[in-house]
C-alpha positions as a Markdown table, in Angstrom:
| # | Residue | x | y | z |
|---|---|---|---|---|
| 1 | Unk | 20.3 | 17.5 | -40.1 |
| 2 | Unk | 18.2 | 20.5 | -39.7 |
| 3 | Unk | 16.8 | 20.9 | -36.2 |
| 4 | Unk | 13.9 | 23.4 | -37.2 |
| 5 | Unk | 10.6 | 22.0 | -38.1 |
| 6 | Unk | 10.0 | 22.8 | -41.8 |
| 7 | Unk | 6.2 | 23.3 | -41.2 |
| 8 | Unk | 6.8 | 25.5 | -38.2 |
| 9 | Unk | 4.1 | 28.3 | -38.0 |
| 10 | Unk | 1.7 | 26.7 | -40.2 |
| 11 | Unk | -1.9 | 25.8 | -38.9 |
| 12 | Unk | -2.4 | 22.7 | -36.9 |
| 13 | Unk | -5.4 | 21.3 | -38.8 |
| 14 | Unk | -4.4 | 19.0 | -41.8 |
| 15 | Unk | -6.4 | 20.9 | -44.4 |
| 16 | Unk | -5.2 | 24.4 | -43.7 |
| 17 | Unk | -1.6 | 23.1 | -43.0 |
| 18 | Unk | -1.6 | 21.5 | -46.5 |
| 19 | Unk | -2.8 | 24.7 | -48.2 |
| 20 | Unk | -0.2 | 26.8 | -46.2 |
| 21 | Unk | 2.6 | 24.5 | -47.2 |
| 22 | Unk | 1.6 | 24.7 | -50.8 |
| 23 | Unk | 1.4 | 28.5 | -50.8 |
| 24 | Unk | 4.7 | 28.8 | -48.9 |
| 25 | Unk | 6.4 | 26.5 | -51.5 |
| 26 | Unk | 5.4 | 29.0 | -54.1 |
| 27 | Unk | 7.0 | 32.0 | -52.6 |
| 28 | Unk | 9.9 | 30.6 | -50.3 |
| 29 | Unk | 12.7 | 31.3 | -52.9 |
| 30 | Unk | 11.3 | 34.5 | -54.2 |
| 31 | Unk | 14.0 | 37.5 | -54.0 |
| 32 | Unk | 14.0 | 39.5 | -50.8 |
| 33 | Unk | 12.9 | 43.1 | -51.3 |
| 34 | Unk | 14.2 | 45.1 | -48.2 |
| 35 | Unk | 13.0 | 48.7 | -48.7 |
| 36 | Unk | 13.6 | 49.8 | -45.2 |
| 37 | Unk | 16.4 | 48.7 | -42.7 |
| 38 | Unk | 19.3 | 49.8 | -40.7 |
| 39 | Unk | 22.2 | 47.8 | -41.9 |
| 40 | Unk | 25.5 | 49.6 | -42.4 |
| 41 | Unk | 26.5 | 50.5 | -46.0 |
| 42 | Unk | 30.1 | 50.3 | -45.1 |
| 43 | Unk | 29.8 | 46.6 | -44.9 |
| 44 | Unk | 28.9 | 46.3 | -48.4 |
| 45 | Unk | 31.4 | 49.1 | -49.6 |
| 46 | Unk | 34.4 | 47.6 | -48.0 |
| 47 | Unk | 33.2 | 44.0 | -48.0 |
| 48 | Unk | 35.6 | 42.9 | -45.1 |
| 49 | Unk | 34.8 | 39.9 | -43.0 |
| 50 | Unk | 32.6 | 40.3 | -39.9 |
| 51 | Unk | 35.0 | 40.1 | -37.0 |
| 52 | Unk | 33.4 | 37.6 | -34.8 |
| 53 | Unk | 30.1 | 35.9 | -33.8 |
| 54 | Unk | 29.5 | 38.3 | -30.9 |
| 55 | Unk | 29.8 | 41.4 | -33.1 |
| 56 | Unk | 27.5 | 39.7 | -35.7 |
| 57 | Unk | 24.8 | 38.4 | -33.5 |
| 58 | Unk | 24.9 | 40.2 | -30.1 |
| 59 | Unk | 26.6 | 43.6 | -29.8 |
| 60 | Unk | 24.8 | 45.4 | -32.7 |
| 61 | Unk | 21.2 | 43.8 | -32.1 |
| 62 | Unk | 19.0 | 45.7 | -29.6 |
| 63 | Unk | 16.4 | 42.9 | -29.8 |
| 64 | Unk | 19.1 | 40.5 | -28.3 |
| 65 | Unk | 20.8 | 42.9 | -25.8 |
| 66 | Unk | 17.5 | 44.5 | -24.5 |
| 67 | Unk | 16.2 | 41.0 | -23.5 |
| 68 | Unk | 19.6 | 40.3 | -21.7 |
| 69 | Unk | 19.5 | 43.6 | -20.1 |
| 70 | Unk | 16.0 | 42.8 | -18.8 |
| 71 | Unk | 17.5 | 39.9 | -16.9 |
| 72 | Unk | 19.9 | 42.1 | -15.1 |
| 73 | Unk | 23.1 | 41.8 | -17.4 |
| 74 | Unk | 25.0 | 44.9 | -17.9 |
| 75 | Unk | 25.2 | 46.2 | -21.6 |
| 76 | Unk | 28.9 | 46.8 | -21.0 |
| 77 | Unk | 29.3 | 43.2 | -20.5 |
| 78 | Unk | 27.9 | 42.5 | -23.8 |
| 79 | Unk | 30.3 | 44.9 | -25.6 |
| 80 | Unk | 27.8 | 47.5 | -26.3 |
| 81 | Unk | 30.0 | 50.7 | -26.9 |
| 82 | Unk | 29.8 | 53.6 | -24.2 |
| 83 | Unk | 29.3 | 57.2 | -25.4 |
| 84 | Unk | 32.3 | 58.3 | -23.4 |
| 85 | Unk | 34.5 | 55.6 | -24.9 |
| 86 | Unk | 34.7 | 53.8 | -21.5 |
| 87 | Unk | 35.6 | 50.3 | -20.9 |
| 88 | Unk | 33.4 | 47.6 | -22.1 |
| 89 | Unk | 34.0 | 43.8 | -22.6 |
| 90 | Unk | 36.1 | 43.2 | -25.7 |
| 91 | Unk | 36.6 | 39.4 | -25.6 |
| 92 | Unk | 34.0 | 38.1 | -28.1 |
| 93 | Unk | 34.2 | 34.7 | -26.7 |
| 94 | Unk | 33.2 | 36.0 | -23.2 |
| 95 | Unk | 30.3 | 37.9 | -24.7 |
| 96 | Unk | 29.2 | 34.9 | -26.7 |
| 97 | Unk | 29.4 | 32.5 | -23.7 |
| 98 | Unk | 27.2 | 34.9 | -21.7 |
| 99 | Unk | 24.7 | 35.1 | -24.6 |
| 100 | Unk | 24.5 | 31.4 | -24.8 |
| 101 | Unk | 24.2 | 30.9 | -21.0 |
| 102 | Unk | 21.1 | 33.0 | -21.2 |
| 103 | Unk | 19.6 | 31.7 | -24.6 |
| 104 | Unk | 16.7 | 30.4 | -22.7 |
| 105 | Unk | 15.5 | 33.9 | -22.3 |
| 106 | Unk | 14.4 | 34.0 | -25.9 |
| 107 | Unk | 11.9 | 31.0 | -25.9 |
| 108 | Unk | 8.9 | 32.0 | -27.6 |
| 109 | Unk | 10.1 | 35.2 | -29.1 |
| 110 | Unk | 10.7 | 36.2 | -32.6 |
| 111 | Unk | 14.4 | 36.7 | -31.9 |
| 112 | Unk | 14.5 | 33.0 | -31.1 |
| 113 | Unk | 13.2 | 32.2 | -34.6 |
| 114 | Unk | 15.5 | 34.5 | -36.4 |
| 115 | Unk | 18.6 | 33.3 | -34.5 |
| 116 | Unk | 17.8 | 29.7 | -34.9 |
| 117 | Unk | 17.2 | 30.2 | -38.6 |
| 118 | Unk | 20.4 | 31.9 | -39.0 |
| 119 | Unk | 22.4 | 29.3 | -37.0 |
| 120 | Unk | 20.9 | 26.5 | -39.2 |
| 121 | Unk | 20.4 | 28.0 | -42.6 |
| 122 | Unk | 23.4 | 30.4 | -42.7 |
| 123 | Unk | 26.0 | 28.6 | -40.7 |
| 124 | Unk | 24.8 | 24.9 | -41.0 |
| 125 | Unk | 24.5 | 24.3 | -37.3 |
| 126 | Unk | 22.4 | 21.3 | -36.3 |
| 127 | Unk | 21.6 | 21.8 | -32.6 |
| 128 | Unk | 20.1 | 24.4 | -30.4 |
| 129 | Unk | 22.5 | 26.8 | -28.8 |
| 130 | Unk | 23.1 | 26.5 | -25.1 |
| 131 | Unk | 26.0 | 26.9 | -22.5 |
| 132 | Unk | 27.6 | 23.6 | -23.2 |
| 133 | Unk | 27.9 | 24.0 | -26.9 |
| 134 | Unk | 28.7 | 27.8 | -26.8 |
| 135 | Unk | 32.4 | 27.3 | -27.8 |
| 136 | Unk | 31.6 | 24.9 | -30.5 |
| 137 | Unk | 29.1 | 27.4 | -32.1 |
| 138 | Unk | 31.7 | 30.2 | -31.8 |
| 139 | Unk | 34.4 | 28.1 | -33.5 |
| 140 | Unk | 32.1 | 27.1 | -36.2 |
| 141 | Unk | 30.8 | 30.5 | -36.9 |
| 142 | Unk | 34.2 | 32.1 | -36.6 |
| 143 | Unk | 35.7 | 29.6 | -39.1 |
| 144 | Unk | 32.8 | 30.4 | -41.6 |
| 145 | Unk | 33.4 | 34.1 | -41.1 |
| 146 | Unk | 37.0 | 33.8 | -42.2 |
| 147 | Unk | 36.1 | 32.5 | -45.6 |
| 148 | Unk | 35.1 | 34.6 | -48.7 |
| 149 | Unk | 31.7 | 32.9 | -48.9 |
| 150 | Unk | 30.7 | 34.8 | -45.7 |
| 151 | Unk | 31.7 | 38.3 | -46.7 |
| 152 | Unk | 28.8 | 40.8 | -46.7 |
| 153 | Unk | 28.5 | 41.0 | -50.4 |
| 154 | Unk | 28.6 | 37.0 | -50.7 |
| 155 | Unk | 25.9 | 36.8 | -48.0 |
| 156 | Unk | 23.8 | 39.5 | -49.8 |
| 157 | Unk | 23.8 | 37.5 | -52.9 |
| 158 | Unk | 23.3 | 34.0 | -51.1 |
| 159 | Unk | 20.3 | 35.6 | -49.3 |
| 160 | Unk | 18.7 | 36.5 | -52.7 |
| 161 | Unk | 18.4 | 40.1 | -51.7 |
| 162 | Unk | 17.1 | 42.2 | -54.8 |
| 163 | Unk | 17.5 | 45.6 | -53.2 |
| 164 | Unk | 18.4 | 46.8 | -49.8 |
| 165 | Unk | 17.6 | 50.3 | -48.3 |
| 166 | Unk | 19.7 | 51.6 | -45.5 |
| 167 | Unk | 18.4 | 54.5 | -43.4 |
| 168 | Unk | 20.7 | 57.7 | -43.4 |
| 169 | Unk | 20.8 | 60.9 | -41.7 |
| 170 | Unk | 20.1 | 64.0 | -43.8 |
| 171 | Unk | 23.5 | 65.1 | -42.9 |
| 172 | Unk | 25.3 | 61.9 | -44.0 |
| 173 | Unk | 27.7 | 62.3 | -47.0 |
| 174 | Unk | 26.8 | 58.8 | -48.2 |
| 175 | Unk | 30.3 | 58.0 | -49.0 |
| 176 | Unk | 29.8 | 54.3 | -48.5 |
| 177 | Unk | 26.8 | 54.4 | -51.1 |
| 178 | Unk | 29.0 | 56.3 | -53.5 |
| 179 | Unk | 31.7 | 53.6 | -53.1 |
| 180 | Unk | 29.3 | 50.8 | -53.7 |
| 181 | Unk | 28.1 | 52.6 | -56.8 |
| 182 | Unk | 31.5 | 53.3 | -58.2 |
| 183 | Unk | 33.3 | 50.0 | -57.9 |
| 184 | Unk | 31.0 | 48.1 | -60.1 |
| 185 | Unk | 29.4 | 45.5 | -57.8 |
| 186 | Unk | 25.9 | 44.6 | -59.0 |
| 187 | Unk | 24.3 | 44.4 | -55.6 |
| 188 | Unk | 21.6 | 47.1 | -55.1 |
| 189 | Unk | 22.1 | 49.1 | -51.9 |
| 190 | Unk | 20.4 | 52.5 | -51.6 |
| 191 | Unk | 20.0 | 55.2 | -49.0 |
| 192 | Unk | 16.7 | 56.5 | -47.3 |
| 193 | Unk | 16.6 | 60.3 | -46.3 |
| 194 | Unk | 16.0 | 60.3 | -42.6 |
| 195 | Unk | 15.8 | 64.1 | -41.6 |
| 196 | Unk | 15.1 | 63.7 | -37.8 |
| 197 | Unk | 18.3 | 65.5 | -36.8 |
| 198 | Unk | 17.3 | 68.6 | -38.6 |
| 199 | Unk | 13.5 | 68.7 | -38.1 |
| 200 | Unk | 13.3 | 67.6 | -34.4 |
| 201 | Unk | 14.2 | 70.4 | -32.0 |
| 202 | Unk | 14.6 | 67.9 | -29.3 |
| 203 | Unk | 17.2 | 66.0 | -31.1 |
| 204 | Unk | 20.6 | 66.6 | -29.6 |
| 205 | Unk | 22.6 | 69.1 | -31.4 |
| 206 | Unk | 19.7 | 70.4 | -33.4 |
| 207 | Unk | 20.9 | 74.0 | -33.8 |
| 208 | Unk | 24.4 | 72.8 | -34.9 |
| 209 | Unk | 22.7 | 70.3 | -37.2 |
| 210 | Unk | 20.8 | 73.0 | -39.0 |
| 211 | Unk | 24.1 | 75.0 | -39.4 |
| 212 | Unk | 25.7 | 71.7 | -40.9 |
| 213 | Unk | 22.6 | 71.3 | -43.2 |
| 214 | Unk | 23.3 | 74.9 | -44.5 |
| 215 | Unk | 26.9 | 74.2 | -45.1 |
| 216 | Unk | 26.2 | 70.9 | -47.1 |
| 217 | Unk | 23.8 | 72.6 | -49.4 |
| 218 | Unk | 25.0 | 76.3 | -49.8 |
| 219 | Unk | 21.3 | 77.3 | -48.7 |
| 220 | Unk | 20.8 | 79.8 | -46.0 |
| 221 | Unk | 19.2 | 77.4 | -43.6 |
| 222 | Unk | 18.8 | 80.0 | -40.9 |
| 223 | Unk | 15.8 | 81.3 | -42.9 |
| 224 | Unk | 12.6 | 79.3 | -43.4 |
| 225 | Unk | 12.6 | 79.4 | -47.0 |
| 226 | Unk | 16.4 | 78.6 | -47.2 |
| 227 | Unk | 15.7 | 75.8 | -44.7 |
| 228 | Unk | 13.0 | 74.3 | -46.9 |
| 229 | Unk | 15.4 | 74.7 | -50.0 |
| 230 | Unk | 18.2 | 72.9 | -48.1 |
| 231 | Unk | 15.9 | 69.9 | -47.6 |
| 232 | Unk | 15.0 | 69.8 | -51.2 |
| 233 | Unk | 18.7 | 69.9 | -52.2 |
| 234 | Unk | 19.5 | 67.1 | -49.9 |
| 235 | Unk | 16.6 | 65.0 | -51.1 |
| 236 | Unk | 17.7 | 65.6 | -54.7 |
| 237 | Unk | 21.2 | 64.3 | -53.8 |
| 238 | Unk | 19.9 | 61.2 | -52.1 |
| 239 | Unk | 17.9 | 60.5 | -55.3 |
| 240 | Unk | 21.0 | 60.6 | -57.2 |
| 241 | Unk | 22.4 | 58.0 | -54.9 |
| 242 | Unk | 19.4 | 55.8 | -55.5 |
| 243 | Unk | 17.1 | 56.7 | -52.8 |
| 244 | Unk | 13.3 | 56.2 | -53.4 |
| 245 | Unk | 11.9 | 57.0 | -50.0 |
| 246 | Unk | 12.2 | 59.2 | -46.9 |
| 247 | Unk | 11.6 | 58.0 | -43.3 |
| 248 | Unk | 10.4 | 59.9 | -40.3 |
| 249 | Unk | 10.6 | 58.8 | -36.7 |
| 250 | Unk | 8.5 | 61.2 | -34.9 |
| 251 | Unk | 6.9 | 60.8 | -31.3 |
| 252 | Unk | 3.5 | 61.3 | -32.6 |
| 253 | Unk | 1.6 | 61.4 | -36.0 |
| 254 | Unk | 0.7 | 65.0 | -35.4 |
| 255 | Unk | 0.8 | 67.1 | -38.5 |
| 256 | Unk | 0.1 | 70.8 | -39.1 |
| 257 | Unk | -0.6 | 73.3 | -41.9 |
| 258 | Unk | 0.3 | 76.7 | -40.5 |
| 259 | Unk | 0.1 | 80.1 | -42.5 |
| 260 | Unk | 3.4 | 81.1 | -43.6 |
| 261 | Unk | 3.8 | 84.0 | -41.2 |
| 262 | Unk | 3.3 | 81.7 | -38.2 |
| 263 | Unk | 5.7 | 79.1 | -39.4 |
| 264 | Unk | 8.4 | 81.6 | -40.1 |
| 265 | Unk | 8.1 | 82.9 | -36.5 |
| 266 | Unk | 8.1 | 79.2 | -35.2 |
| 267 | Unk | 11.2 | 78.4 | -37.1 |
| 268 | Unk | 13.1 | 81.2 | -35.8 |
| 269 | Unk | 12.1 | 80.0 | -32.2 |
| 270 | Unk | 13.3 | 76.5 | -32.8 |
| 271 | Unk | 16.6 | 77.6 | -34.2 |
| 272 | Unk | 17.2 | 79.7 | -31.4 |
| 273 | Unk | 17.2 | 76.7 | -29.2 |
| 274 | Unk | 14.6 | 78.2 | -26.9 |
| 275 | Unk | 11.5 | 76.2 | -28.2 |
| 276 | Unk | 9.1 | 74.9 | -25.5 |
| 277 | Unk | 8.0 | 71.3 | -25.7 |
| 278 | Unk | 4.7 | 72.4 | -27.4 |
| 279 | Unk | 6.5 | 74.5 | -29.9 |
| 280 | Unk | 8.9 | 71.6 | -30.7 |
| 281 | Unk | 6.0 | 69.3 | -31.3 |
| 282 | Unk | 4.2 | 71.8 | -33.5 |
| 283 | Unk | 7.5 | 72.3 | -35.6 |
| 284 | Unk | 7.7 | 68.6 | -36.1 |
| 285 | Unk | 4.0 | 68.3 | -37.1 |
| 286 | Unk | 4.5 | 71.2 | -39.6 |
| 287 | Unk | 7.5 | 69.5 | -41.1 |
| 288 | Unk | 5.7 | 66.2 | -41.8 |
| 289 | Unk | 3.4 | 68.3 | -44.0 |
| 290 | Unk | 6.2 | 70.1 | -45.6 |
| 291 | Unk | 7.8 | 66.7 | -46.2 |
| 292 | Unk | 4.7 | 65.3 | -47.8 |
| 293 | Unk | 4.6 | 68.3 | -50.2 |
| 294 | Unk | 8.1 | 67.7 | -51.2 |
| 295 | Unk | 7.4 | 64.1 | -51.8 |
| 296 | Unk | 4.5 | 65.2 | -54.2 |
| 297 | Unk | 7.1 | 67.2 | -56.0 |
| 298 | Unk | 10.2 | 64.8 | -56.2 |
| 299 | Unk | 8.4 | 61.4 | -55.9 |
| 300 | Unk | 10.1 | 60.1 | -52.8 |
| 301 | Unk | 7.8 | 57.8 | -50.9 |
| 302 | Unk | 7.3 | 59.0 | -47.5 |
| 303 | Unk | 7.4 | 56.6 | -44.4 |
| 304 | Unk | 6.1 | 57.5 | -40.9 |
| 305 | Unk | 7.1 | 55.6 | -37.8 |
| 306 | Unk | 5.4 | 57.4 | -34.9 |
| 307 | Unk | 4.3 | 56.3 | -31.4 |
| 308 | Unk | 7.8 | 55.3 | -29.8 |
| 309 | Unk | 8.9 | 57.0 | -26.7 |
| 310 | Unk | 12.5 | 56.7 | -27.7 |
| 311 | Unk | 15.5 | 56.3 | -25.2 |
| 312 | Unk | 13.0 | 55.8 | -22.3 |
| 313 | Unk | 15.9 | 55.3 | -19.9 |
| 314 | Unk | 18.1 | 58.4 | -19.4 |
| 315 | Unk | 20.8 | 56.3 | -17.7 |
| 316 | Unk | 21.1 | 54.1 | -20.8 |
| 317 | Unk | 20.8 | 57.1 | -23.2 |
| 318 | Unk | 23.7 | 58.9 | -21.2 |
| 319 | Unk | 25.9 | 55.7 | -21.1 |
| 320 | Unk | 25.4 | 54.2 | -24.4 |
| 321 | Unk | 23.4 | 56.7 | -26.7 |
| 322 | Unk | 20.5 | 56.2 | -28.9 |
| 323 | Unk | 18.8 | 52.9 | -30.2 |
| 324 | Unk | 19.9 | 50.7 | -27.3 |
| 325 | Unk | 16.7 | 48.9 | -26.7 |
| 326 | Unk | 14.9 | 51.3 | -24.5 |
| 327 | Unk | 12.4 | 52.6 | -27.1 |
| 328 | Unk | 8.9 | 51.9 | -25.7 |
| 329 | Unk | 5.5 | 52.0 | -27.6 |
| 330 | Unk | 3.0 | 54.8 | -26.7 |
| 331 | Unk | -0.7 | 55.6 | -27.8 |
| 332 | Unk | -1.0 | 57.2 | -31.2 |
| 333 | Unk | -3.9 | 59.2 | -32.7 |
| 334 | Unk | -4.0 | 59.0 | -36.5 |
| 335 | Unk | -7.4 | 60.3 | -37.2 |
| 336 | Unk | -7.1 | 63.7 | -35.8 |
| 337 | Unk | -3.2 | 64.1 | -36.0 |
| 338 | Unk | -3.1 | 63.3 | -39.7 |
| 339 | Unk | -6.0 | 65.5 | -40.8 |
| 340 | Unk | -4.0 | 68.7 | -41.6 |
| 341 | Unk | -1.5 | 66.8 | -43.7 |
| 342 | Unk | -4.4 | 64.9 | -45.4 |
| 343 | Unk | -6.4 | 67.9 | -46.0 |
| 344 | Unk | -3.3 | 69.4 | -47.8 |
| 345 | Unk | -2.2 | 66.5 | -49.8 |
| 346 | Unk | -4.0 | 63.3 | -48.9 |
| 347 | Unk | -6.0 | 63.1 | -52.0 |
| 348 | Unk | -3.0 | 63.7 | -54.4 |
| 349 | Unk | -2.3 | 60.4 | -56.2 |
| 350 | Unk | 1.5 | 61.5 | -56.5 |
| 351 | Unk | 2.0 | 61.0 | -52.8 |
| 352 | Unk | 2.5 | 57.7 | -51.1 |
| 353 | Unk | 2.6 | 57.9 | -47.4 |
| 354 | Unk | 3.2 | 54.6 | -45.7 |
| 355 | Unk | 2.1 | 54.5 | -42.1 |
| 356 | Unk | 3.6 | 52.3 | -39.4 |
| 357 | Unk | 2.2 | 51.9 | -35.8 |
| 358 | Unk | 3.3 | 50.7 | -32.3 |
| 359 | Unk | -0.3 | 51.1 | -31.2 |
| 360 | Unk | -2.2 | 48.0 | -32.2 |
| 361 | Unk | -5.5 | 49.4 | -31.0 |
| 362 | Unk | -5.4 | 51.8 | -34.1 |
| 363 | Unk | -5.3 | 49.1 | -36.8 |
| 364 | Unk | -9.0 | 48.5 | -37.2 |
| 365 | Unk | -10.2 | 51.8 | -35.7 |
| 366 | Unk | -8.2 | 54.1 | -37.5 |
| 367 | Unk | -5.4 | 52.8 | -39.9 |
| 368 | Unk | -7.4 | 50.5 | -41.9 |
| 369 | Unk | -10.3 | 53.0 | -42.5 |
| 370 | Unk | -7.9 | 55.9 | -43.3 |
| 371 | Unk | -5.8 | 53.7 | -45.8 |
| 372 | Unk | -9.2 | 52.3 | -47.2 |
| 373 | Unk | -10.2 | 55.8 | -48.2 |
| 374 | Unk | -7.3 | 58.1 | -48.9 |
| 375 | Unk | -5.3 | 57.5 | -52.2 |
| 376 | Unk | -2.1 | 58.7 | -50.7 |
| 377 | Unk | -2.0 | 56.3 | -47.7 |
| 378 | Unk | -0.5 | 52.7 | -47.5 |
| 379 | Unk | -0.2 | 50.6 | -44.4 |
| 380 | Unk | 3.2 | 49.4 | -43.4 |
| 381 | Unk | 3.6 | 46.0 | -42.0 |
| 382 | Unk | 3.6 | 45.0 | -38.3 |
| 383 | Unk | 6.5 | 46.7 | -36.9 |
| 384 | Unk | 9.3 | 46.5 | -34.2 |
| 385 | Unk | 7.6 | 44.7 | -31.2 |
| 386 | Unk | 4.9 | 43.3 | -33.4 |
| 387 | Unk | 7.3 | 41.8 | -36.1 |
| 388 | Unk | 6.3 | 38.5 | -34.9 |
| 389 | Unk | 4.1 | 35.7 | -35.5 |
| 390 | Unk | 1.2 | 36.7 | -33.3 |
| 391 | Unk | 1.7 | 40.4 | -34.3 |
| 392 | Unk | 1.6 | 39.7 | -38.1 |
| 393 | Unk | -1.6 | 37.6 | -37.6 |
| 394 | Unk | -3.2 | 40.3 | -35.6 |
| 395 | Unk | -2.2 | 42.9 | -38.3 |
| 396 | Unk | -3.7 | 40.7 | -41.1 |
| 397 | Unk | -7.0 | 40.1 | -39.2 |
| 398 | Unk | -7.4 | 43.8 | -38.1 |
| 399 | Unk | -6.8 | 45.5 | -41.4 |
| 400 | Unk | -7.5 | 43.1 | -44.3 |
| 401 | Unk | -11.3 | 43.3 | -44.1 |
| 402 | Unk | -11.3 | 47.1 | -44.3 |
| 403 | Unk | -8.3 | 48.1 | -46.1 |
| 404 | Unk | -7.8 | 45.0 | -48.3 |
| 405 | Unk | -4.3 | 43.5 | -49.1 |
| 406 | Unk | -3.5 | 46.2 | -51.8 |
| 407 | Unk | -3.6 | 49.2 | -49.5 |
| 408 | Unk | -0.7 | 47.5 | -47.6 |
| 409 | Unk | 3.0 | 47.3 | -48.7 |
| 410 | Unk | 4.0 | 43.7 | -48.0 |
| 411 | Unk | 6.9 | 43.1 | -45.7 |
| 412 | Unk | 10.2 | 44.8 | -44.6 |
| 413 | Unk | 12.7 | 43.5 | -42.2 |
| 414 | Unk | 13.8 | 46.9 | -40.5 |
| 415 | Unk | 16.9 | 45.3 | -39.0 |
| 416 | Unk | 20.4 | 46.2 | -38.1 |
| 417 | Unk | 21.2 | 42.4 | -37.7 |
| 418 | Unk | 22.4 | 41.3 | -41.2 |
| 419 | Unk | 21.9 | 37.6 | -40.8 |
| 420 | Unk | 18.4 | 38.0 | -39.4 |
| 421 | Unk | 17.0 | 39.4 | -42.9 |
| 422 | Unk | 16.4 | 36.1 | -44.5 |
| 423 | Unk | 14.9 | 34.7 | -41.3 |
| 424 | Unk | 12.5 | 37.6 | -40.9 |
| 425 | Unk | 11.3 | 37.4 | -44.5 |
| 426 | Unk | 10.8 | 33.6 | -44.0 |
| 427 | Unk | 8.8 | 34.1 | -40.9 |
| 428 | Unk | 6.6 | 36.7 | -42.8 |
| 429 | Unk | 6.0 | 34.3 | -45.6 |
| 430 | Unk | 5.1 | 31.5 | -43.4 |
| 431 | Unk | 2.5 | 33.7 | -41.5 |
| 432 | Unk | 1.1 | 35.1 | -44.6 |
| 433 | Unk | 0.7 | 31.6 | -46.1 |
| 434 | Unk | -0.9 | 30.5 | -43.0 |
| 435 | Unk | -3.4 | 33.4 | -43.0 |
| 436 | Unk | -4.1 | 33.0 | -46.6 |
| 437 | Unk | -4.7 | 29.2 | -46.0 |
| 438 | Unk | -7.3 | 30.2 | -43.4 |
| 439 | Unk | -9.2 | 32.3 | -46.0 |
| 440 | Unk | -9.0 | 29.5 | -48.6 |
| 441 | Unk | -10.1 | 26.7 | -46.1 |
| 442 | Unk | -13.2 | 28.9 | -45.0 |
| 443 | Unk | -14.2 | 29.8 | -48.6 |
| 444 | Unk | -13.2 | 33.5 | -48.4 |
| 445 | Unk | -10.5 | 33.2 | -51.2 |
| 446 | Unk | -9.9 | 30.8 | -54.1 |
| 447 | Unk | -6.6 | 29.0 | -54.1 |
| 448 | Unk | -5.4 | 30.7 | -57.4 |
| 449 | Unk | -6.1 | 34.0 | -55.9 |
| 450 | Unk | -4.2 | 33.1 | -52.6 |
| 451 | Unk | -1.2 | 32.1 | -54.6 |
| 452 | Unk | -1.3 | 35.6 | -56.5 |
| 453 | Unk | -1.7 | 37.3 | -53.1 |
| 454 | Unk | 1.2 | 35.5 | -51.5 |
| 455 | Unk | 3.6 | 36.5 | -54.2 |
| 456 | Unk | 2.4 | 40.1 | -53.9 |
| 457 | Unk | 2.8 | 40.2 | -50.3 |
| 458 | Unk | 6.3 | 38.6 | -50.5 |
| 459 | Unk | 7.6 | 41.0 | -53.3 |
| 460 | Unk | 5.2 | 42.6 | -55.5 |
| 461 | Unk | 3.7 | 45.2 | -53.1 |
| 462 | Unk | 7.0 | 46.3 | -51.7 |
| 463 | Unk | 8.3 | 46.9 | -55.2 |
| 464 | Unk | 5.4 | 49.0 | -56.3 |
| 465 | Unk | 5.0 | 51.0 | -53.0 |
| 466 | Unk | 8.6 | 51.9 | -52.9 |
| 467 | Unk | 9.2 | 52.4 | -56.7 |
| 468 | Unk | 11.7 | 49.7 | -56.7 |
């Protein structure tokens, strides 16, 4: 017996709820288009069983362990690996019990929606997780994971995933993607070119990363023109492995378009390892414009994820490394920061630049007007901290009147937690159905149009924007 309300997230008034339910029924079973995420391609290449519930739901999911950390729980107690290989909890049942004892912390959060959806719809559990049923949940999920039906490829097919993009370093050899392509499995798992490690002078090991880029490509990456050539070679390689997009996680949205002689000098400074913080920011800014030019040439869709103060806690960064729940939103200026790039290529129809934000104040003031004018720009969905019911609704309300629906790109799940993928898409489809129902109920959209838009938001826009 399901414990989740099948009409969850729909409007409370009867008229709008009925419309939302009708719209949702038309899209709930459409394929999942996953053009940006962080799942591990090794899962699908090797297709081995997920080891245990803790390693499936707790240890890899920064949404989960950051909340537990905020309540004073040590990440080592949750099995999060240490950079130095030091001791962490390895008993999955202990980790799971600790998670279950603190499950109340997730009340009202999107994580709770995603987890409950996975427990019910993926593993057939019929009650809410708590301390008293923790072992029963653990045993049920463990038993399921031991069966072939719960291997990564089987779940991929069961979830109805049409295509799934991973996010891969420019230095990655893509061995797992190669293995997926070679063994004949029909599931479509493709890479995305993420060059942060070789465009950000503040990235650990940056100078060595540039040397490695040269080794991989045979280009002289110690010269400006050879460095650009190396990127072009790597991007071409990623395309042969199925990539359709790049991704850029910069602290700001700043771009630059410097004269060649100035950027040559700047490049020599940054590869010397002696760049100031201002010079590092200027180099990142220049590289966004260079990457946009390359996208005009090779057709790779460009994604920009700015505005995160990454690895905010130096203690957690030193102990556990990157991406451990301590990335914090910051203010972002798009109007002025993007202007050099937009002057260079913003009117070029061959470029698609998808903008994301962690600064919601920019939606109606900056992002929607920019995307509503420049042909190169599209708006990514509500992202990260705003990948939530209220965050999605705020996004729709703030951008639709200015940018419309068709200057946005639908939904992407942007997750490391595999079983949350169908849950996240389900939340987005319910929220979009609710928003569209409001437009229909208030006479701003006809019902037949709402059905078309709902399908576009669920699948069509992502397919088109990411050339899928």
